[in-house]
N, C-alpha and C positions, 0 to 999 in steps of 0.2 A: 067229386069222382076221386076212390079211391087210388093213391101211386101217381094221380096226375100233377104234373108240375105245376107248383104257379105260375102266372103269366111271364114270360121273359125266360124263368129258368132255365129254359129248354135249351137256349142259347148262351148258358153261362157254363164252362168245362173248367173244372180242376185238373190242373197238369202240372206234373214232376219231374225234372230235369235232372234223373240218376246220376252224376260226374263223378264215374267211379276211377278208381286207379287198378287199373289190371294187370295181370302177370301172362304172357305169352306164353301160351302152351300149357298154362296151368287150367284147364276146362274144371275140372271138379272145385277147386278155388274160386273161379270166377263166377261160377251157378251158385255158389254159397255164397259170393258178394252181391251176385244179383238178388236172391231168394232175400239177405239179409237186408236190401233197400225195400223189398216190394213189402218187408212186413212194416218197415218204420212208416211208410209211403200210406200203404194203407190206412193205418190206425189215423191220417190226416182226411179221409175220404176221400183221396186223388182217384179221378176218374181215368184217366190215362197216365201211364209212367213211360217215359223214354231211358233207355240207355244208349251207349255212344256205339259207335260202328264196329263190328266184330267183337260184341262185349264177350261173348263167348269161349273165343281163343286168345284174343289179345289182337294188338296190330300195332307195327305189320308182321304178321306169322313166318312171310318169305317160304324159304322153303319147304318148310313145313306142309304149306299148299297141296307139294308135291305127291305126298304120301296119301292116297287115299282112306285110309283107316286115320287120317286125324280127322277131318271131315266127317266120318261117318260118326266115331265118337263124338264129337261138337253136336251132331243131329239130335241122338241119344241123349246124351245129358238135356238139351234144350227140351226135348219131348216130355221128360221125366219132368223139368221142372213146369212146364206148358200144365199140367195135369193138375197143379197146386194154385195156379189162378183161376180163379174165378169170379171173382165181384169187382173186379176191374182191366182193363184193358194195357196189355203190356207192349212195349214194340223194342226189340233189342236183335243187335247183328250178329249174326253167322256165316260160316261158309257152305253156302249150299252144292251139293252132289249130288245131279241131277241129268244124265248125258252128258254136262260139261261141270266145270264149278263159276258157281256165281257169291259176287258180292251180295249177302241178301238180309232185309228189312224182314221177319216173324212179328205177323201181329199176333199176339197169342190175350184168348180169352174164353173163358165161359170153360177153361179144362182142356183147350185143344190150341193147335196152330189154324186160325180165318183166314190168314190170309198169308202174303209172302210178295215183297216188292225187291228188284231186282237190280241193282245198283246200273243205270247208263252212262254215264260219264266216268272214264278208269284213267284215272292220270298216268302218265306216264313221264315224268320231270321232275329234276329235283331226285328227291329221295325218296320217290313214288315210282313201283316198278308194276303196278297192277295190271297190266295189259298179260306179263309172261304167266298170270294165274286166273285169270277169270273171263268168263265171256260176259258181254255187252246185254245188260237187260234191255228190252224193246217193250215193256207195258208200262203205263202210267197206275197208280192207284189212287182212289180216294175210300175212305172208310166213310160209311155214312152212321155216326154216333146219336143217333135217334134225336134228329134237328139238326146236329154240328158236321158240315161237311171238313175232312181229315187228310189233306193229301200227304204222300209218303217221298220224301227224297233221302239218299246218301250224299253228306259229303259234297262232292263236286257237281254233283247234282244241280246245285245250289249255285255254283261259281259263274256259272255260265245262263244268260239270258235264252229263253226258251226252252223245249224240250220236256222231260217227264213234271216242272214246278210248273210249268205254264199251262201244257194240258188238264193237270189239277185242277188248278183255278178258274181258268177260262172254261175246260169243256165238262169237268169236273162240279164247277161250282164252291169250289173247298173254300172255306173261311178261313182256313188256316193251315201252314205247311208247316211239318214237321221234316227237322235235319238230323238227321243221328251221322256223327263226325269222329275221325280219327286224326285231326287238323293239327299238324305239328307247328310249335314254338317257332318265331326265328323274330328278329328283334323289332318291334312297332308293326309287327301283324295284326294283333289285333284290335287294333282302332282301323286300318285298311280292311278286316275283317267286318265291321260293325258298318261302317260304310256302303259298302258292298251289298249285306244284308237290308240295309235301308232304301239303295236304290231296286232292292226287286220287293218288299212292299209295296212301297208307292206305286210300282207301275203294276204291280200285280192286283193292288189294293185288298191286300189280306195282313192277318198276323203270321210271325212265325215264331217258330220252340224251335231253338237249337242248342241241342244236348252232344256235349263235346271232349273226349278223352280227357283223362288227366295225367302227370306221372311222367316218368323217366324211362326207356327200353332203347337201350343201348346208347347209338348217340343220340336218338330222339331225345326232346319233352313235348309232354303234349301238357299244355297251358289251362284246360280247362275254360275257364270264362264262356260257359253256357251263358245263354239268356234268352229273353221273350220281346218281341216288336209287335207295336202295333202296327196299322195302316199307314204310318204319316212316317213308317220308321222310326218313330221315337222307342228307345229302350225302355221298358217295364218293369225291367226286374235280368239282374247279373248276376251269376255263378262268379263262385270265387277264383280268381289267380290261383294256380300251380296248388291247389291242396280241395281236397276230397269236397265234394257239397251236392246237397240234396234242396234244388231251387222249386219250391213250392208255390205257384200262381193261379189265381182264380182269373181268370179268363174271361171278360164280358164280349161276345161276339157281335152284340146288336150294332155294333157302331159300325161292323164290318157293311154290313147289308144298306144302314143308308146313306156310306160313302158310295157304293158301287151305285144305287140311285143316283146321284147327284154328280156322277163323274162318267157320260158317254163313250170317252176313250175305252174303258173298258169293256163294253159290248163291241169294239170295233177290233177287239184282240183277238188271233184265232189261233190256237192248240196245235195238238199235232191230232192224227184222224179219229173219228170214235171207238174205232175199234180194238183202238191199241190202249184206253181209257178202262180201266175195271173200277167200277165202282160193288163197295162190299160191307152189304146193311151189317151194322152190329150194334145192341144192342148195351143201354147203359143203366146198369142198378141204380134204381131211385135209395138214395140212403139221406140219411139226415147227417148233414156237414156242420161241423160248428166252425164259428167264422175264422177265416187265418187272421195271425199273427202277422202283422206286417213290417217287413224287413224293408230298413232303408236299402237306397239303390245305392250298393258298393261304386265307388269310382274307380279308376282302372288307377295302375301304379305308376310311378313318372319311368323314366328308361333305365336310372341306374339300377334302382331296384325292384323292376322287371327281368330285367338282366339277373341279376344278382339272384334273384329267386329261383330262376332258371338253373344256375347254376347249382344251389344246395337242392332242387328235388332229383336233377339227374343227377349227381354224387352219388345223392343217399339210397336212391333207387337202385344203382349200378351195384352198389355195396351189399343193400340188402336181398334183393330180388338173386343174387347170383351167389350169396350164404356166405358174403365173407363178416367177422365179428371184429377185425384190426386193421387200421391203415397206418402205413408208412412213409413218409417224403422227406428227403433233402432238404435243408433249410440252410441257407447262403447269407443271410444278411441283406440279400437282394429284394426287388419289390414284387418279382415275379414267384417266387416260393414263399412270400409273405402275404399275397394275397390267396394262392392255392390253401395254405395252412390253414386261413382264418375260415376259407369255405368248408375244410374240411371237419373244422371245428364245429363250425356251425351247423353243418349236415349231419354229423356223426356224433358228436359229443365227445369234449378234452377224454374222456376216459378211454376213448376209442380209437385213438389217435397217438402216435409216435414221431417226433420229429428229430431229425439225425443232422449235426453239424459235424461234415467232414475237411474240416481246415487242411491246407497246405501251404509250403512258403509261400505261395504270393498272394495268399489270405490276409486281409488289413485287419486290424486288432480288431476294429472299429467295427467289420463285420460281424466278427465273432461275437462281441459284446451285443450287439441287435440282434441278431440270432438266439441268442441264451435269452434276453429281455420279451423278445417276442413271444416265444415258448412258454418264458415264465406269466406273461401277463395272460393266455387263453390257458395255462393250465394244462399243458400236455406235458407227459411224459419226455424227458430230453435229454440227448446222449450225445456227445461227442468223440469221434471216430478221429485222430490223426493221419493223415494219409499219406505222411513225407516217406517215414520207411518205406512203406509197402513200394512208392514211386521210386524211390532208391534202387528196391531190388527189380524192379521191373530196366529202370535205365542201366545198369550191372547186367541181367541179363541179354541186352539188345545191345553193347556195348561193340563188339564185333562187329555184326552187320548195319549198325550206324556210323562204324567209323569213317572221319572226313566227311563227314555230312555236318551240315549247319543245322540248331534248334531248328523247329517249325512246327506245325501242326500236327506231327505226328506225337512232339514230346505232348503238348497242350490236351490231346484230346486223350492220353492214356491215363491221365486226372480225373479224366470226367467217365471214363470207362470204368477207374478204382471207383471211383465214388458207385456207378451202375451195381459193380460188384457186391459192393459190401450192403448197399439196399434190398439186391438182388437173395444173400445172403442171410440177412434178416427174416424175408418173406420166406423163404425154401426153411428156415430153423424153426417159426414159430407160426407159418400160415397166416401172415399179413399182404394185406394188398398194397403193393408199393402203388403209390400215384406219383407220376411225375408233373413238372411243373413248366416247362416250356409254354410259348405264347405262339398264336399266330403269326404273328410277324416276322420271327425266330423258322418257325417252322415254314413260310414262304419261301422264303431264301434260302433254306437251309442252314441258317447259323445254328445248327444244333449236330449235337455229334449221338451216331449210331452206337447203339450198346453202350450209351452212356449216360446223358440226360435223359436220353429218349426213351430208356430204357423202363419198364413198367407195366402196369393193367392197364390203366387208366389215366387220362389225359385231362384236367379240369380245365386247363385255360388253353385247349388247344386252338378253339376257335376266336379263341379271344384275340384282338390285336392288342400292342403295349399301348397304345393310347388308353386302350378300354382299361385295362388295370390298372393304369395310374387314375381314371375314374371312379374304379369299383375301390380301390383303394380309400381315396378319399370319402368317396360316400359312404363308405360302410366304417370311418373314423367318426361320420357325425350325427350315426346312430350310439356310438360311444368308442373312444378311443383305444385299438386294442394295437395297432400296428403303430409301432414308434416312428413316430415324424420326419427321423433323419434318414428310414428308410424309404420314404418316401420322395427326401429332396433329393437324396443322393445321387451322382450320374450312376448308369448302369452300365455294369461288368461282367465278364466270367471268370476271371481272374484265373486265369490258366498261364499266365506270362506277366510278367511286374508291370504294375503300372499299365494293367489293360482295360479298354474301354471299348463297350460296342461302337462308338462312335470311330473307332480306327477300323473298323471291318463294314459297319454299314453306313448307310444315308443317317441323316435324322428322323428319329421317327415320324416326327410332326410332316416330314416329306413321303417319308416310304409306307405310311401307311395307308393315306389314300392312293397312291398309286397301285399297290397292292389289291384295296379295294376295288378299283377301277379294272386292271388286268381278270385280279382271278375271280371277282363275285359279278362284276357287269359285262367280263369279255369284252370290254375294251380295246381296241388295236392299241401301238404306240402313238402311230397318228395321232388318233382321238384323245390320247391322255397325254400328250404335249398340246394339245389345242388347249387343254384344261389349264395350264399355266406352267406344266413342269417342263425343267431344261433336258433336254432333249439325249443328250447323255444320259441321266442320269433314268431316265425313263427306261434307255437299251438296257442301263447295267441293272436295274432290277429285274426287269423282264426276263432277260437271260438267267439270271440267280433261280428266278422261280422254275423256269425250264427244267433248271438240271440238278433243281433238287428234288425231281419228282420220285426219285428211286428212294431216296429217304421215308416221304412221306406214305409209300406204300409201307412199311415198315415200324408205323409209329404206331403207339397202340390206340385206341378207340377213344375219342372226345366231347365234350357235351356240345351239340350246332345250338349257335346261339345266333348265326348271320343266314342272310338270304342263300347261301352259298359257302358250305364246310369244304375242309380237304374229306374225303372217305364216300360213302356213297354218294353225294351231290356230284362230284366232280370226278370223272374218271377218265384220264388221258394214259396214254400208253407211256411205258418206261422206256421203249424203244423206239424214238421219234424224232426222225430226223426235221419235221417242219419248225420252223422259224416264222413269225409273224412276216416277219420283213427281213430284208439283209442288215446287222449290223453297222453302224455310221462309220465315216471313217475315225 
């Protein structure tokens, strides 16, 4: 019979996961990216194309969502796009304003929006604040695509057992769950997501297509890592990490039916009430498809490579999406500025970066040499601006008010602020972005100077602990030695007084970092941290330093989030705050 598919072919669906780097607020530009992807996957005979959560507006739009005209413009642009989509089905996210505001997936087919699915579970933890903006969806959705049943979910809807995912599979008999997402990166999250998805696939006896956002947005980085899984939780295809990708897969769903026939557990489960499930029939165009070229299953990056790629993408997108053309940062000959400079060059290109050395009377010759050597190896523009003459002017100006006092942190911080002023002067003169070089360990305990080394527009290492700075330096050198080994080997120092070392003011980083991780990222109490094997007095000292430095962190520039809890959106504590976990020890 004309137009009839060969036996079993109606159970094979060709899916494209369009993993795109979207700009928040650039509705017209985002629609154009969607259009480009649709043209590309249409040529491959795709039946169903997925795009990430809130693709039309970018994620997270934050308080742009409180402007009604923002959501109205997004839907108008999506309707114009829908008129062009006639020979495949596309699913993309947008903010839907309809009595209230919803985080919605639009299903587009035949030149119109044929169905809408509203996100059920709205995350309100860590960096998420969706309950501030969105109302909760109530109805599960299944698309009946001519023999293939497809259940819809958005990001968090699949994070929990039950809910719309289970309703779509159990009540709606969905063969495959779709999940469009904007799931931000944190160290080790990718494998955790895969394990969770595998559990859902095994429990529900269905396949999964997960399409995630990629790109940097302020502090957040989205890692892509889209994937397709079978009912056993086996990854069939995996999108690239930290780059755009079109993952196109032929998914044979005949095995889903066979598996369910042999698994009585599936029949015993119960989804939500049937009146909360909507099934929408959608025609599937019958087009001759050329065989797909099999792409090898992409492996996962190792931990150092993963973090490094996140820093590259976060830096590059902050720079590009905010319209900067050139970056500048101070280099001291130390490990932090070395790693920050290497990341900047790898992300932006040597021609877009200037390195500035600002030696003082306390700067050792070896550090001046190492700073110049690093810049030479990387091929960046390098200049040296000694600060002693400027420092002397400050000391003369302060001679009377400082009379009769001992040298202390005031004179040390003047040097740091001179350096910050010089970098900001270059920024103002040439319209350069100042990149700061401090790390998370220093930011945690306040070992940083306001309006000095904290002065700048973007902080590359803000969420990278000192121990990880060293790990990244060694990893990057294994890819090709760019950091002089002497920089990695020397003891860290701020060089704001003679023969100063970080260890004069801070515990060793191999002790400091795990205490900070336990207190800041895991919210452990001092007693719990002490039970992990740390000295009681040391724990209390570090906790007190962290608590007292909140006012500094509030004034720090944005930086790339790579941990499960970064300073900024993740951790919002009052500056004026007398709470202490327990009284300090005697």
